C-alpha positions as CSV (number, residue, x, y, z in Angstrom):
1,X,-1.6,27.8,28.9
2,X,0.3,26.3,26.0
3,X,-0.9,23.4,23.8
4,X,1.6,20.6,23.6
5,X,2.3,18.9,20.2
6,X,4.3,15.8,19.4
7,X,5.2,15.0,15.8
8,X,5.7,11.3,15.0
9,X,7.5,10.3,11.8
10,X,6.4,6.8,10.6
11,X,6.7,5.2,7.2
12,X,7.0,8.2,4.8
13,X,9.3,10.5,3.0
14,X,9.1,13.6,5.2
15,X,7.4,15.7,2.5
16,X,4.7,16.9,4.9
17,X,7.3,18.3,7.2
18,X,8.9,20.0,4.2
19,X,5.5,21.5,3.2
20,X,5.1,22.8,6.8
21,X,8.5,24.5,6.6
22,X,7.2,26.3,3.5
23,X,4.4,28.1,5.3
24,X,4.3,31.8,4.6
25,X,1.2,33.3,6.1
26,X,1.7,32.6,8.9
27,X,5.1,31.2,8.7
28,X,6.0,28.3,11.0
29,X,7.4,30.5,13.8
30,X,4.4,32.8,13.7
31,X,2.1,29.8,13.8
32,X,3.7,28.4,16.9
33,X,3.5,31.8,18.6
34,X,-0.1,32.5,17.5
35,X,-1.4,29.1,18.8
36,X,0.9,29.1,21.8
37,X,2.2,25.7,20.8
38,X,4.7,23.8,22.9
39,X,6.4,21.6,20.3
40,X,7.6,18.7,22.4
41,X,9.3,17.0,19.5
42,X,9.6,17.2,15.7
43,X,12.2,14.9,14.1
44,X,13.4,17.6,11.7
45,X,13.3,20.6,14.1
46,X,14.1,19.3,17.6
47,X,17.7,19.2,18.9
48,X,17.4,17.1,22.0
49,X,19.6,14.1,22.5
50,X,18.3,10.5,22.0
51,X,18.3,10.1,25.8
52,X,16.2,13.3,26.3
53,X,13.8,12.1,23.6
54,X,13.4,8.7,25.4
55,X,12.7,10.5,28.7
56,X,10.1,12.7,27.0
57,X,8.3,9.8,25.4
58,X,8.3,7.9,28.7
59,X,6.8,10.9,30.5
60,X,4.0,11.2,27.9
61,X,3.2,7.5,28.1
62,X,3.3,7.5,31.9
63,X,1.1,10.6,32.2
64,X,3.7,12.8,33.5
65,X,3.7,15.0,30.4
66,X,0.4,16.2,28.9
67,X,-0.1,15.5,25.2
68,X,-2.7,17.7,23.4
69,X,-1.9,17.1,19.7
70,X,-0.3,14.0,18.1
71,X,0.6,14.6,14.5
72,X,1.5,11.5,12.6
73,X,3.4,11.7,9.3
74,X,3.7,8.6,7.2
75,X,1.9,5.2,7.2
76,X,2.0,2.8,10.1
77,X,4.3,-0.1,9.2
78,X,3.0,-3.5,10.4
79,X,5.3,-5.8,8.5
80,X,6.7,-8.4,8.3
81,X,3.9,-10.6,9.4
82,X,2.3,-8.1,11.6
83,X,5.4,-7.7,13.8
84,X,6.1,-4.0,12.9
85,X,9.9,-4.8,12.9
86,X,10.4,-3.0,9.6
87,X,10.1,0.3,11.4
88,X,11.6,0.6,14.9
89,X,11.8,3.2,17.6
90,X,14.4,2.5,20.3
91,X,14.6,-1.1,19.2
92,X,10.9,-1.8,19.4
93,X,8.1,-1.6,16.7
94,X,7.1,2.0,16.1
95,X,3.5,0.8,15.6
96,X,3.3,0.0,19.3
97,X,4.5,3.5,20.2
98,X,2.0,5.0,17.8
99,X,-0.9,3.2,19.5
100,X,0.2,4.2,23.0
101,X,0.7,7.9,22.0
102,X,-2.6,8.0,20.3
103,X,-4.3,6.8,23.4
104,X,-2.8,9.7,25.4
105,X,-3.5,12.5,22.9
106,X,-6.4,14.9,23.0
107,X,-6.3,15.2,19.2
108,X,-4.8,12.8,16.7
109,X,-4.0,14.3,13.2
110,X,-2.9,12.2,10.2
111,X,-0.7,14.5,8.2
112,X,-0.6,13.5,4.5
113,X,-2.1,10.6,2.5
114,X,0.2,8.0,3.9
115,X,-0.9,8.6,7.5
116,X,-4.5,9.0,6.4
117,X,-4.9,6.0,4.0
118,X,-1.7,4.1,3.7
119,X,-0.6,5.9,0.5
120,X,2.5,4.7,-1.4
121,X,3.8,2.4,1.4
122,X,0.3,0.9,1.6
123,X,0.8,-1.0,-1.7
124,X,4.2,-2.5,-0.8
125,X,5.4,-5.4,1.3
126,X,5.6,-3.4,4.5
127,X,2.0,-4.1,5.4
128,X,1.5,-0.3,5.8
129,X,-1.8,1.3,6.6
130,X,-3.3,4.6,7.6
131,X,-4.2,5.4,11.2
132,X,-8.0,4.9,10.8
133,X,-8.4,3.9,7.2
134,X,-6.7,1.4,4.9
135,X,-7.3,3.1,1.5
136,X,-11.1,3.5,1.3
137,X,-11.9,1.0,4.1
138,X,-12.5,2.3,7.6
139,X,-10.4,0.7,10.3
140,X,-6.8,1.1,9.5
141,X,-4.3,0.7,12.4
142,X,-6.3,2.2,15.3
143,X,-9.6,0.7,14.3
144,X,-13.0,2.1,13.2
145,X,-14.1,2.9,16.8
146,X,-11.0,4.8,17.9
147,X,-11.6,8.1,19.5
148,X,-9.0,10.5,21.0
149,X,-9.4,12.0,24.5
150,X,-11.5,14.8,22.9
151,X,-13.8,12.1,21.6
152,X,-12.8,12.7,18.0
153,X,-11.7,10.3,15.3
154,X,-8.4,10.7,13.6
155,X,-8.5,14.0,11.6
156,X,-7.2,13.1,8.2
157,X,-5.3,15.7,6.1
158,X,-4.5,13.9,2.9
159,X,-2.2,15.2,0.2
160,X,1.2,14.1,-1.1
161,X,2.2,16.3,0.6
162,X,-0.5,17.9,2.7
163,X,-0.7,21.6,2.0
164,X,0.8,23.7,4.8
165,X,-2.2,26.0,5.0
166,X,-4.5,23.0,5.5
167,X,-2.4,21.8,8.4
168,X,-2.1,25.3,9.9
169,X,-5.9,25.9,9.6
170,X,-6.8,22.5,11.1
171,X,-4.4,23.0,14.0
172,X,-5.9,26.4,14.6
173,X,-9.4,25.0,14.7
174,X,-8.6,22.2,17.1
175,X,-6.5,24.4,19.4
176,X,-9.1,27.2,19.5
177,X,-12.1,24.8,20.0
178,X,-13.7,25.4,16.7
179,X,-15.6,22.4,15.4
180,X,-14.2,20.8,12.3
181,X,-16.9,19.3,10.0
182,X,-15.4,16.0,8.6
183,X,-16.4,14.1,5.5
184,X,-16.8,10.3,5.1
185,X,-13.0,10.0,5.2
186,X,-12.6,12.1,8.3
187,X,-11.1,15.0,6.3
188,X,-12.3,18.6,7.0
189,X,-14.9,19.7,4.6
190,X,-13.5,23.2,4.8
191,X,-10.6,22.1,2.5
192,X,-11.8,18.7,1.1
193,X,-15.4,19.7,0.3
194,X,-14.5,20.8,-3.2
195,X,-12.9,19.1,-6.2
196,X,-9.4,19.9,-7.4
197,X,-11.2,20.7,-10.7
198,X,-12.9,23.7,-9.1
199,X,-10.6,26.7,-9.7
200,X,-8.7,25.0,-12.5
201,X,-7.7,27.5,-15.2
202,X,-8.6,24.8,-17.8
203,X,-12.2,24.5,-16.7
204,X,-13.6,26.0,-19.9
205,X,-11.7,23.6,-22.0
206,X,-13.2,20.8,-19.9
207,X,-16.8,22.0,-20.3
208,X,-16.5,22.2,-24.1
209,X,-14.4,19.0,-24.3
210,X,-11.5,20.6,-25.9
211,X,-9.0,17.9,-25.2
212,X,-5.3,17.8,-24.7
213,X,-3.7,14.8,-26.4
214,X,-0.1,15.7,-25.9
215,X,1.6,17.5,-23.1
216,X,2.2,21.2,-23.9
217,X,-1.1,21.9,-25.6
218,X,-3.9,24.1,-24.2
219,X,-6.8,21.9,-23.3
220,X,-8.4,19.6,-20.8
221,X,-6.2,16.9,-19.3
222,X,-9.0,14.7,-18.0
223,X,-10.0,12.8,-21.1
224,X,-6.7,11.4,-22.3
225,X,-3.8,12.3,-19.9
226,X,-5.1,10.9,-16.6
227,X,-6.1,14.1,-14.8
228,X,-8.0,13.2,-11.6
229,X,-9.1,16.8,-11.0
230,X,-12.8,16.2,-11.5
231,X,-12.7,13.2,-9.2
232,X,-10.4,14.2,-6.3
233,X,-11.4,16.3,-3.4
234,X,-8.8,18.9,-2.4
235,X,-7.9,22.5,-2.2
236,X,-5.1,22.5,-4.7
237,X,-6.5,25.2,-7.0
238,X,-7.8,27.2,-4.0
239,X,-4.7,27.2,-1.9
240,X,-1.9,27.5,-4.5
241,X,1.5,26.1,-3.8
242,X,3.8,29.0,-2.8
243,X,0.7,31.1,-3.4
244,X,1.4,30.9,-7.1
245,X,0.6,27.6,-8.8
246,X,-0.8,24.1,-9.0
247,X,-0.2,21.0,-11.2
248,X,-2.9,21.8,-13.7
249,X,-1.8,25.5,-14.0
250,X,1.5,24.3,-15.4
251,X,0.0,21.6,-17.6
252,X,0.5,18.6,-15.4
253,X,-2.4,16.3,-14.7
254,X,-3.7,16.0,-11.1
255,X,-2.6,12.7,-9.7
256,X,-5.4,12.5,-7.2
257,X,-3.0,12.4,-4.3
258,X,-5.7,13.3,-1.8
259,X,-7.8,10.3,-2.7
260,X,-7.9,7.1,-0.5
261,X,-6.9,4.9,-3.5
262,X,-3.7,6.9,-4.3
263,X,-1.6,5.7,-5.9
264,X,-4.1,4.1,-8.3
265,X,-3.1,0.8,-9.9
266,X,-3.2,1.9,-13.6
267,X,-0.5,4.1,-15.2
268,X,-0.3,7.8,-14.5
269,X,-0.9,10.1,-17.5
270,X,-3.4,7.6,-19.0
271,X,-7.2,7.9,-18.8
272,X,-8.9,4.4,-18.9
273,X,-12.0,4.8,-21.0
274,X,-14.9,3.1,-22.9
275,X,-16.1,4.6,-26.2
276,X,-13.8,7.6,-25.5
277,X,-15.5,8.4,-22.2
278,X,-13.5,8.0,-19.0
279,X,-14.3,5.0,-16.9
280,X,-14.3,7.2,-13.7
281,X,-16.7,10.0,-13.9
282,X,-17.4,12.9,-11.4
283,X,-19.8,12.1,-8.5
284,X,-23.5,11.8,-9.5
285,X,-22.8,11.8,-13.2
286,X,-24.7,9.3,-15.4
287,X,-22.6,7.8,-18.2
288,X,-25.2,8.0,-21.0
289,X,-26.1,11.6,-20.2
290,X,-22.4,12.5,-19.9
291,X,-21.8,11.0,-23.4
292,X,-24.6,13.0,-24.9
293,X,-23.8,16.2,-23.1
294,X,-20.1,16.2,-23.9
295,X,-20.8,15.4,-27.5
296,X,-23.1,18.5,-27.8
297,X,-20.6,20.6,-25.8
298,X,-17.8,19.7,-28.1
299,X,-19.8,20.6,-31.2
300,X,-20.6,24.0,-29.6
301,X,-17.1,24.8,-28.5
302,X,-16.2,28.5,-29.3
303,X,-13.6,28.9,-32.1
304,X,-11.1,30.6,-29.7
305,X,-11.1,27.5,-27.6
306,X,-10.6,25.2,-30.6
307,X,-7.6,27.4,-31.6
308,X,-6.3,27.4,-28.0
309,X,-6.3,31.2,-28.0
310,X,-6.0,32.9,-24.6
311,X,-7.0,36.5,-24.2
312,X,-5.4,38.5,-21.5
């Protein structure tokens, strides 16, 4: 028996759909076949007419069409003044459709940071929010107590965009009945239980506090250039993009796009600090000890790191 999936596009850029199209192993067609998915609707892939789409939605809402997985991409738009009229479906607020579809789904998956936490739309005038979180605060659009028909909260897959392999793996787990262990933000620990920093090819520079002050140097990007890698949970240096690279591998600081507070309020490429120590430190790190440890580490840095020499 096939598993039905409906993909709802809310307030977002469509980048998560583009990420999904970039899946390679398995590719999108293979994933659909392997999981025996019946994709009822995807805004970028389906070719039904508007009338056919309306009939499909009505069938889902009336119980005539079973809905197993609801994937939501983009934040829920509630503005202006809570009306939802900034984002419409068939002339009515899309937020109302979102709530009704979520009540019918066996699983609800928030694909990307906007759907998970509000993301970029969440700081504008659209009164946007995530499905079950508003930034770090539980609740969001559906409320803290929401549970799908499978008695699960919304499964959050943050990222700007969400990595295609994370979505494929999460769908595989849900469809095949494998339990997904979720963290405090309802994101699967399988992919969000490690820091972006883990696996970064600049780790040794970080440990010895060999710092990059200008782009293009070889050094750690955390201390001066705003890298959020030691703070953000995500698989970016484990599941490489296009199986080849990540931001930090090409010398670009991690923007922390999987974090609930993304985008943060201070400028990118800047590390707020006190006494040359970043204000935000990795979990469980004491500021005084960090200052002492990093001072000693910098003094003990090997010469090859100071000279930015790489040995192949």
